[in-house]
PDB file with SEQRES, HELIX, SHEET and CRYST1 records, atoms N, CA, C and O in Angstrom:
SEQRES   1 A   59  UNK UNK UNK UNK UNK UNK UNK UNK UNK UNK UNK UNK UNK          
SEQRES   2 A   59  UNK UNK UNK UNK UNK UNK UNK UNK UNK UNK UNK UNK UNK          
SEQRES   3 A   59  UNK UNK UNK UNK UNK UNK UNK UNK UNK UNK UNK UNK UNK          
SEQRES   4 A   59  UNK UNK UNK UNK UNK UNK UNK UNK UNK UNK UNK UNK UNK          
SEQRES   5 A   59  UNK UNK UNK UNK UNK UNK UNK                                  
HELIX    1 AA1 UNK A    4  UNK A    8  1                                   5    
HELIX    2 AA2 UNK A   15  UNK A   26  1                                  12    
HELIX    3 AA3 UNK A   39  UNK A   58  1                                  20    
CRYST1    1.000    1.000    1.000  90.00  90.00  90.00 P 1           1          
ATOM      1  N   UNK A   1      21.265  24.827 -11.191  1.00  0.00           N  
ATOM      2  CA  UNK A   1      20.424  23.654 -11.053  1.00  0.00           C  
ATOM      3  C   UNK A   1      21.313  22.418 -11.151  1.00  0.00           C  
ATOM      4  O   UNK A   1      22.169  22.318 -12.030  1.00  0.00           O  
ATOM      5  N   UNK A   2      21.096  21.493 -10.245  1.00  0.00           N  
ATOM      6  CA  UNK A   2      21.895  20.289 -10.205  1.00  0.00           C  
ATOM      7  C   UNK A   2      21.040  19.091 -10.607  1.00  0.00           C  
ATOM      8  O   UNK A   2      20.040  18.787  -9.957  1.00  0.00           O  
ATOM      9  N   UNK A   3      21.435  18.427 -11.664  1.00  0.00           N  
ATOM     10  CA  UNK A   3      20.748  17.218 -12.101  1.00  0.00           C  
ATOM     11  C   UNK A   3      21.771  16.086 -12.022  1.00  0.00           C  
ATOM     12  O   UNK A   3      22.712  16.040 -12.814  1.00  0.00           O  
ATOM     13  N   UNK A   4      21.587  15.175 -11.067  1.00  0.00           N  
ATOM     14  CA  UNK A   4      22.605  14.147 -10.802  1.00  0.00           C  
ATOM     15  C   UNK A   4      22.996  13.304 -12.014  1.00  0.00           C  
ATOM     16  O   UNK A   4      24.169  12.959 -12.159  1.00  0.00           O  
ATOM     17  N   UNK A   5      22.063  12.970 -12.874  1.00  0.00           N  
ATOM     18  CA  UNK A   5      22.408  12.125 -14.017  1.00  0.00           C  
ATOM     19  C   UNK A   5      23.404  12.824 -14.943  1.00  0.00           C  
ATOM     20  O   UNK A   5      24.216  12.162 -15.590  1.00  0.00           O  
ATOM     21  N   UNK A   6      23.347  14.149 -15.012  1.00  0.00           N  
ATOM     22  CA  UNK A   6      24.289  14.897 -15.855  1.00  0.00           C  
ATOM     23  C   UNK A   6      25.709  14.809 -15.309  1.00  0.00           C  
ATOM     24  O   UNK A   6      26.675  14.999 -16.048  1.00  0.00           O  
ATOM     25  N   UNK A   7      25.835  14.522 -14.023  1.00  0.00           N  
ATOM     26  CA  UNK A   7      27.153  14.412 -13.413  1.00  0.00           C  
ATOM     27  C   UNK A   7      27.745  13.018 -13.601  1.00  0.00           C  
ATOM     28  O   UNK A   7      28.942  12.889 -13.856  1.00  0.00           O  
ATOM     29  N   UNK A   8      26.928  11.976 -13.479  1.00  0.00           N  
ATOM     30  CA  UNK A   8      27.448  10.608 -13.488  1.00  0.00           C  
ATOM     31  C   UNK A   8      27.518   9.969 -14.869  1.00  0.00           C  
ATOM     32  O   UNK A   8      28.251   8.998 -15.055  1.00  0.00           O  
ATOM     33  N   UNK A   9      26.782  10.483 -15.829  1.00  0.00           N  
ATOM     34  CA  UNK A   9      26.765   9.883 -17.160  1.00  0.00           C  
ATOM     35  C   UNK A   9      27.563  10.708 -18.166  1.00  0.00           C  
ATOM     36  O   UNK A   9      27.259  11.881 -18.382  1.00  0.00           O  
ATOM     37  N   UNK A  10      28.579  10.107 -18.781  1.00  0.00           N  
ATOM     38  CA  UNK A  10      29.383  10.851 -19.754  1.00  0.00           C  
ATOM     39  C   UNK A  10      28.622  11.176 -21.049  1.00  0.00           C  
ATOM     40  O   UNK A  10      28.959  12.141 -21.734  1.00  0.00           O  
ATOM     41  N   UNK A  11      27.608  10.384 -21.386  1.00  0.00           N  
ATOM     42  CA  UNK A  11      26.863  10.613 -22.632  1.00  0.00           C  
ATOM     43  C   UNK A  11      25.915  11.805 -22.525  1.00  0.00           C  
ATOM     44  O   UNK A  11      25.519  12.374 -23.542  1.00  0.00           O  
ATOM     45  N   UNK A  12      25.555  12.181 -21.313  1.00  0.00           N  
ATOM     46  CA  UNK A  12      24.643  13.306 -21.109  1.00  0.00           C  
ATOM     47  C   UNK A  12      25.497  14.538 -20.847  1.00  0.00           C  
ATOM     48  O   UNK A  12      26.091  14.686 -19.779  1.00  0.00           O  
ATOM     49  N   UNK A  13      25.547  15.412 -21.834  1.00  0.00           N  
ATOM     50  CA  UNK A  13      26.470  16.545 -21.783  1.00  0.00           C  
ATOM     51  C   UNK A  13      25.820  17.854 -21.344  1.00  0.00           C  
ATOM     52  O   UNK A  13      26.508  18.741 -20.839  1.00  0.00           O  
ATOM     53  N   UNK A  14      24.522  17.986 -21.527  1.00  0.00           N  
ATOM     54  CA  UNK A  14      23.858  19.237 -21.177  1.00  0.00           C  
ATOM     55  C   UNK A  14      22.696  18.956 -20.227  1.00  0.00           C  
ATOM     56  O   UNK A  14      22.230  17.823 -20.108  1.00  0.00           O  
ATOM     57  N   UNK A  15      22.241  20.012 -19.554  1.00  0.00           N  
ATOM     58  CA  UNK A  15      21.092  19.863 -18.676  1.00  0.00           C  
ATOM     59  C   UNK A  15      19.827  19.568 -19.477  1.00  0.00           C  
ATOM     60  O   UNK A  15      18.934  18.879 -18.986  1.00  0.00           O  
ATOM     61  N   UNK A  16      19.742  20.076 -20.689  1.00  0.00           N  
ATOM     62  CA  UNK A  16      18.589  19.781 -21.532  1.00  0.00           C  
ATOM     63  C   UNK A  16      18.517  18.284 -21.833  1.00  0.00           C  
ATOM     64  O   UNK A  16      17.434  17.700 -21.811  1.00  0.00           O  
ATOM     65  N   UNK A  17      19.652  17.667 -22.110  1.00  0.00           N  
ATOM     66  CA  UNK A  17      19.683  16.222 -22.337  1.00  0.00           C  
ATOM     67  C   UNK A  17      19.308  15.467 -21.067  1.00  0.00           C  
ATOM     68  O   UNK A  17      18.632  14.440 -21.133  1.00  0.00           O  
ATOM     69  N   UNK A  18      19.740  15.964 -19.919  1.00  0.00           N  
ATOM     70  CA  UNK A  18      19.408  15.324 -18.640  1.00  0.00           C  
ATOM     71  C   UNK A  18      17.908  15.400 -18.374  1.00  0.00           C  
ATOM     72  O   UNK A  18      17.308  14.430 -17.912  1.00  0.00           O  
ATOM     73  N   UNK A  19      17.308  16.541 -18.661  1.00  0.00           N  
ATOM     74  CA  UNK A  19      15.861  16.680 -18.485  1.00  0.00           C  
ATOM     75  C   UNK A  19      15.103  15.771 -19.448  1.00  0.00           C  
ATOM     76  O   UNK A  19      14.110  15.149 -19.071  1.00  0.00           O  
ATOM     77  N   UNK A  20      15.576  15.697 -20.697  1.00  0.00           N  
ATOM     78  CA  UNK A  20      14.964  14.810 -21.687  1.00  0.00           C  
ATOM     79  C   UNK A  20      15.048  13.364 -21.213  1.00  0.00           C  
ATOM     80  O   UNK A  20      14.060  12.630 -21.268  1.00  0.00           O  
ATOM     81  N   UNK A  21      16.224  12.955 -20.748  1.00  0.00           N  
ATOM     82  CA  UNK A  21      16.412  11.598 -20.240  1.00  0.00           C  
ATOM     83  C   UNK A  21      15.458  11.327 -19.084  1.00  0.00           C  
ATOM     84  O   UNK A  21      14.835  10.267 -19.029  1.00  0.00           O  
ATOM     85  N   UNK A  22      15.338  12.281 -18.158  1.00  0.00           N  
ATOM     86  CA  UNK A  22      14.454  12.115 -17.018  1.00  0.00           C  
ATOM     87  C   UNK A  22      13.005  11.965 -17.435  1.00  0.00           C  
ATOM     88  O   UNK A  22      12.300  11.097 -16.919  1.00  0.00           O  
ATOM     89  N   UNK A  23      12.555  12.787 -18.350  1.00  0.00           N  
ATOM     90  CA  UNK A  23      11.171  12.722 -18.828  1.00  0.00           C  
ATOM     91  C   UNK A  23      10.888  11.382 -19.496  1.00  0.00           C  
ATOM     92  O   UNK A  23       9.864  10.753 -19.228  1.00  0.00           O  
ATOM     93  N   UNK A  24      11.779  10.954 -20.350  1.00  0.00           N  
ATOM     94  CA  UNK A  24      11.599   9.688 -21.051  1.00  0.00           C  
ATOM     95  C   UNK A  24      11.653   8.515 -20.082  1.00  0.00           C  
ATOM     96  O   UNK A  24      10.920   7.539 -20.246  1.00  0.00           O  
ATOM     97  N   UNK A  25      12.510   8.604 -19.079  1.00  0.00           N  
ATOM     98  CA  UNK A  25      12.629   7.526 -18.097  1.00  0.00           C  
ATOM     99  C   UNK A  25      11.405   7.466 -17.196  1.00  0.00           C  
ATOM    100  O   UNK A  25      10.902   6.380 -16.905  1.00  0.00           O  
ATOM    101  N   UNK A  26      10.922   8.624 -16.750  1.00  0.00           N  
ATOM    102  CA  UNK A  26       9.752   8.650 -15.866  1.00  0.00           C  
ATOM    103  C   UNK A  26       8.518   8.096 -16.580  1.00  0.00           C  
ATOM    104  O   UNK A  26       7.728   7.373 -15.973  1.00  0.00           O  
ATOM    105  N   UNK A  27       8.350   8.421 -17.841  1.00  0.00           N  
ATOM    106  CA  UNK A  27       7.173   7.962 -18.579  1.00  0.00           C  
ATOM    107  C   UNK A  27       7.337   6.533 -19.102  1.00  0.00           C  
ATOM    108  O   UNK A  27       6.414   5.978 -19.699  1.00  0.00           O  
ATOM    109  N   UNK A  28       8.484   5.954 -18.883  1.00  0.00           N  
ATOM    110  CA  UNK A  28       8.805   4.576 -19.272  1.00  0.00           C  
ATOM    111  C   UNK A  28       8.670   4.369 -20.789  1.00  0.00           C  
ATOM    112  O   UNK A  28       8.364   3.263 -21.236  1.00  0.00           O  
ATOM    113  N   UNK A  29       8.894   5.412 -21.567  1.00  0.00           N  
ATOM    114  CA  UNK A  29       8.879   5.293 -23.018  1.00  0.00           C  
ATOM    115  C   UNK A  29      10.176   4.645 -23.483  1.00  0.00           C  
ATOM    116  O   UNK A  29      10.157   3.703 -24.275  1.00  0.00           O  
ATOM    117  N   UNK A  30      11.304   5.151 -22.990  1.00  0.00           N  
ATOM    118  CA  UNK A  30      12.599   4.557 -23.265  1.00  0.00           C  
ATOM    119  C   UNK A  30      12.993   4.525 -24.731  1.00  0.00           C  
ATOM    120  O   UNK A  30      13.236   3.454 -25.285  1.00  0.00           O  
ATOM    121  N   UNK A  31      13.059   5.685 -25.362  1.00  0.00           N  
ATOM    122  CA  UNK A  31      13.444   5.741 -26.775  1.00  0.00           C  
ATOM    123  C   UNK A  31      14.819   5.132 -27.018  1.00  0.00           C  
ATOM    124  O   UNK A  31      15.058   4.564 -28.084  1.00  0.00           O  
ATOM    125  N   UNK A  32      15.722   5.239 -26.059  1.00  0.00           N  
ATOM    126  CA  UNK A  32      17.049   4.659 -26.216  1.00  0.00           C  
ATOM    127  C   UNK A  32      18.056   5.591 -26.851  1.00  0.00           C  
ATOM    128  O   UNK A  32      19.197   5.189 -27.078  1.00  0.00           O  
ATOM    129  N   UNK A  33      17.672   6.833 -27.149  1.00  0.00           N  
ATOM    130  CA  UNK A  33      18.624   7.766 -27.734  1.00  0.00           C  
ATOM    131  C   UNK A  33      19.689   8.172 -26.723  1.00  0.00           C  
ATOM    132  O   UNK A  33      20.829   8.447 -27.097  1.00  0.00           O  
ATOM    133  N   UNK A  34      19.323   8.210 -25.450  1.00  0.00           N  
ATOM    134  CA  UNK A  34      20.284   8.452 -24.380  1.00  0.00           C  
ATOM    135  C   UNK A  34      20.087   7.329 -23.365  1.00  0.00           C  
ATOM    136  O   UNK A  34      19.044   7.249 -22.715  1.00  0.00           O  
ATOM    137  N   UNK A  35      21.074   6.476 -23.232  1.00  0.00           N  
ATOM    138  CA  UNK A  35      20.966   5.352 -22.301  1.00  0.00           C  
ATOM    139  C   UNK A  35      22.131   5.396 -21.328  1.00  0.00           C  
ATOM    140  O   UNK A  35      23.263   5.666 -21.729  1.00  0.00           O  
ATOM    141  N   UNK A  36      21.869   5.134 -20.061  1.00  0.00           N  
ATOM    142  CA  UNK A  36      22.950   5.152 -19.076  1.00  0.00           C  
ATOM    143  C   UNK A  36      23.921   3.992 -19.289  1.00  0.00           C  
ATOM    144  O   UNK A  36      23.516   2.885 -19.643  1.00  0.00           O  
ATOM    145  N   UNK A  37      25.198   4.260 -19.069  1.00  0.00           N  
ATOM    146  CA  UNK A  37      26.225   3.225 -19.228  1.00  0.00           C  
ATOM    147  C   UNK A  37      26.955   2.927 -17.926  1.00  0.00           C  
ATOM    148  O   UNK A  37      27.571   1.869 -17.794  1.00  0.00           O  
ATOM    149  N   UNK A  38      26.896   3.836 -16.967  1.00  0.00           N  
ATOM    150  CA  UNK A  38      27.567   3.597 -15.697  1.00  0.00           C  
ATOM    151  C   UNK A  38      26.616   2.867 -14.748  1.00  0.00           C  
ATOM    152  O   UNK A  38      25.398   2.910 -14.924  1.00  0.00           O  
ATOM    153  N   UNK A  39      27.172   2.210 -13.759  1.00  0.00           N  
ATOM    154  CA  UNK A  39      26.356   1.486 -12.788  1.00  0.00           C  
ATOM    155  C   UNK A  39      25.445   2.450 -12.032  1.00  0.00           C  
ATOM    156  O   UNK A  39      24.263   2.162 -11.841  1.00  0.00           O  
ATOM    157  N   UNK A  40      25.979   3.583 -11.604  1.00  0.00           N  
ATOM    158  CA  UNK A  40      25.174   4.561 -10.879  1.00  0.00           C  
ATOM    159  C   UNK A  40      24.064   5.116 -11.773  1.00  0.00           C  
ATOM    160  O   UNK A  40      22.939   5.309 -11.312  1.00  0.00           O  
ATOM    161  N   UNK A  41      24.366   5.370 -13.029  1.00  0.00           N  
ATOM    162  CA  UNK A  41      23.359   5.859 -13.964  1.00  0.00           C  
ATOM    163  C   UNK A  41      22.252   4.845 -14.192  1.00  0.00           C  
ATOM    164  O   UNK A  41      21.079   5.207 -14.273  1.00  0.00           O  
ATOM    165  N   UNK A  42      22.622   3.580 -14.294  1.00  0.00           N  
ATOM    166  CA  UNK A  42      21.613   2.535 -14.469  1.00  0.00           C  
ATOM    167  C   UNK A  42      20.769   2.373 -13.216  1.00  0.00           C  
ATOM    168  O   UNK A  42      19.570   2.107 -13.300  1.00  0.00           O  
ATOM    169  N   UNK A  43      21.386   2.529 -12.068  1.00  0.00           N  
ATOM    170  CA  UNK A  43      20.632   2.467 -10.817  1.00  0.00           C  
ATOM    171  C   UNK A  43      19.614   3.607 -10.750  1.00  0.00           C  
ATOM    172  O   UNK A  43      18.469   3.410 -10.346  1.00  0.00           O  
ATOM    173  N   UNK A  44      20.050   4.800 -11.154  1.00  0.00           N  
ATOM    174  CA  UNK A  44      19.142   5.946 -11.176  1.00  0.00           C  
ATOM    175  C   UNK A  44      18.004   5.697 -12.167  1.00  0.00           C  
ATOM    176  O   UNK A  44      16.856   6.055 -11.902  1.00  0.00           O  
ATOM    177  N   UNK A  45      18.320   5.094 -13.292  1.00  0.00           N  
ATOM    178  CA  UNK A  45      17.298   4.811 -14.303  1.00  0.00           C  
ATOM    179  C   UNK A  45      16.315   3.751 -13.827  1.00  0.00           C  
ATOM    180  O   UNK A  45      15.191   3.689 -14.325  1.00  0.00           O  
ATOM    181  N   UNK A  46      16.709   2.932 -12.891  1.00  0.00           N  
ATOM    182  CA  UNK A  46      15.823   1.923 -12.328  1.00  0.00           C  
ATOM    183  C   UNK A  46      14.933   2.516 -11.245  1.00  0.00           C  
ATOM    184  O   UNK A  46      13.744   2.205 -11.173  1.00  0.00           O  
ATOM    185  N   UNK A  47      15.496   3.354 -10.418  1.00  0.00           N  
ATOM    186  CA  UNK A  47      14.769   3.913  -9.276  1.00  0.00           C  
ATOM    187  C   UNK A  47      13.783   4.998  -9.716  1.00  0.00           C  
ATOM    188  O   UNK A  47      12.690   5.101  -9.158  1.00  0.00           O  
ATOM    189  N   UNK A  48      14.153   5.795 -10.696  1.00  0.00           N  
ATOM    190  CA  UNK A  48      13.332   6.933 -11.099  1.00  0.00           C  
ATOM    191  C   UNK A  48      11.892   6.561 -11.479  1.00  0.00           C  
ATOM    192  O   UNK A  48      10.963   7.167 -10.944  1.00  0.00           O  
ATOM    193  N   UNK A  49      11.666   5.604 -12.371  1.00  0.00           N  
ATOM    194  CA  UNK A  49      10.269   5.287 -12.702  1.00  0.00           C  
ATOM    195  C   UNK A  49       9.518   4.628 -11.542  1.00  0.00           C  
ATOM    196  O   UNK A  49       8.313   4.828 -11.397  1.00  0.00           O  
ATOM    197  N   UNK A  50      10.215   3.847 -10.720  1.00  0.00           N  
ATOM    198  CA  UNK A  50       9.557   3.220  -9.575  1.00  0.00           C  
ATOM    199  C   UNK A  50       9.039   4.287  -8.612  1.00  0.00           C  
ATOM    200  O   UNK A  50       7.915   4.198  -8.118  1.00  0.00           O  
ATOM    201  N   UNK A  51       9.858   5.279  -8.355  1.00  0.00           N  
ATOM    202  CA  UNK A  51       9.448   6.376  -7.470  1.00  0.00           C  
ATOM    203  C   UNK A  51       8.328   7.177  -8.129  1.00  0.00           C  
ATOM    204  O   UNK A  51       7.363   7.553  -7.464  1.00  0.00           O  
ATOM    205  N   UNK A  52       8.447   7.438  -9.420  1.00  0.00           N  
ATOM    206  CA  UNK A  52       7.411   8.200 -10.136  1.00  0.00           C  
ATOM    207  C   UNK A  52       6.066   7.497 -10.116  1.00  0.00           C  
ATOM    208  O   UNK A  52       5.039   8.126  -9.860  1.00  0.00           O  
ATOM    209  N   UNK A  53       6.060   6.203 -10.383  1.00  0.00           N  
ATOM    210  CA  UNK A  53       4.811   5.442 -10.370  1.00  0.00           C  
ATOM    211  C   UNK A  53       4.286   5.354  -8.946  1.00  0.00           C  
ATOM    212  O   UNK A  53       3.077   5.432  -8.726  1.00  0.00           O  
ATOM    213  N   UNK A  54       5.177   5.193  -7.981  1.00  0.00           N  
ATOM    214  CA  UNK A  54       4.774   5.159  -6.579  1.00  0.00           C  
ATOM    215  C   UNK A  54       4.107   6.453  -6.147  1.00  0.00           C  
ATOM    216  O   UNK A  54       3.126   6.426  -5.405  1.00  0.00           O  
ATOM    217  N   UNK A  55       4.627   7.581  -6.602  1.00  0.00           N  
ATOM    218  CA  UNK A  55       4.038   8.881  -6.262  1.00  0.00           C  
ATOM    219  C   UNK A  55       2.631   9.000  -6.849  1.00  0.00           C  
ATOM    220  O   UNK A  55       1.729   9.528  -6.199  1.00  0.00           O  
ATOM    221  N   UNK A  56       2.446   8.515  -8.059  1.00  0.00           N  
ATOM    222  CA  UNK A  56       1.121   8.571  -8.692  1.00  0.00           C  
ATOM    223  C   UNK A  56       0.156   7.653  -7.942  1.00  0.00           C  
ATOM    224  O   UNK A  56      -1.007   8.004  -7.742  1.00  0.00           O  
ATOM    225  N   UNK A  57       0.633   6.481  -7.530  1.00  0.00           N  
ATOM    226  CA  UNK A  57      -0.222   5.553  -6.782  1.00  0.00           C  
ATOM    227  C   UNK A  57      -0.672   6.133  -5.449  1.00  0.00           C  
ATOM    228  O   UNK A  57      -1.799   5.896  -5.016  1.00  0.00           O  
ATOM    229  N   UNK A  58       0.192   6.883  -4.805  1.00  0.00           N  
ATOM    230  CA  UNK A  58      -0.137   7.479  -3.518  1.00  0.00           C  
ATOM    231  C   UNK A  58      -1.235   8.529  -3.677  1.00  0.00           C  
ATOM    232  O   UNK A  58      -2.118   8.655  -2.829  1.00  0.00           O  
ATOM    233  N   UNK A  59      -1.165   9.277  -4.773  1.00  0.00           N  
ATOM    234  CA  UNK A  59      -2.158  10.326  -4.993  1.00  0.00           C  
ATOM    235  C   UNK A  59      -3.441   9.679  -5.445  1.00  0.00           C  
ATOM    236  O   UNK A  59      -4.428  10.372  -5.693  1.00  0.00           O  
TER     237      UNK A  59                                                      
END                                                                             
């Protein structure tokens, strides 16, 4: 399984952490325990909730 954030972010070391980050980012809770530090990671963190909310709006 390939999770892009696990590749670009040095703080995310396991796929479980990547899934946790994705869930928290999609729900816009943002606990801050895992935060992106790279530009690509921050871009992904910006796009992910927008796409998630957009998908819900479409349905």
